[in-house]
N, C-alpha and C positions, 0 to 999 in steps of 0.2 A: 395033475391037469388043470388048467386055468378055465372057470367057466366062462362062456361069453354071452351077450345079450341079443337077442333076435328081435324083432318086430315081425309077428304074424297078422297078417290081414285076412279076415275070413269075411266072405260074402256068402249070404244065405238067399236062395231063391225059392220063393214059394209060389207054386202055381195051383189054381183052382179056377172053377167057372162058376157065376151065379148068374142065375136068371132073374132079372129086373124088367118090369114094363114101364114105360114114360113116354112122354109124347115125343121126344127126340132122342138120338143115341147121346148128343151132348149131355142132356139132363139125366139120362141115366147114368154115364160116366160119373158125372158130378155127386150124385146120389151115393153112388157106391164108395167115392173116394171120400166122402164126407163121413160114411159110416165106419170105414176102414181107419181112417185117421182118428175118430174118436174112440173106436176099439183099441187101437195101438197106445194112445196117452193114458189109458188105464192100466197100469202097469201090474194088477193082480190078475189079468186075464191071461189065458193061455194061448197064444198063436195058432200052435199046433191044431187046436180045435176048429180052427176055421179051415183049415186045408188038411181035409180028411183023405182027400184023392191019393196022394203020393206023400213021401217023405220029403224035406227039402233038400234041394240038391245045394252041396256045399262046395264053394271054391275058397282055395287058400292060396296065400303066397307067403312065403317066409323072406326076410331081408335081414342082411346083419345091421344091426343099430349101432351107429357110430357115435362117439362120445365127442367132446368138444375138439379133444386134440386130433380127430381124425382116426383113432384105433378103433 
C-alpha cells in the first residue's frame, strides 16, 4: 500500500482571564498584549503555565497534500 502525504493544520485556543488595572480599557489591553507577546517570544517558557483554568481546545483539519503533478 502506497503512503500518501497529508497536511494537518492544528489550531490551539487558549482561554484564560487576567485581572489588570489601568486608566482605560485600551491601555489595559495593550499592557496584557505586550506581556503575552514578550512571554511567547521566549521559547523556553511553557504556555500551559499561563492557562491553568482549562486545557487548550484543539481544532485540526486534515487535507491531502498534492505534489506538482496534481497527484
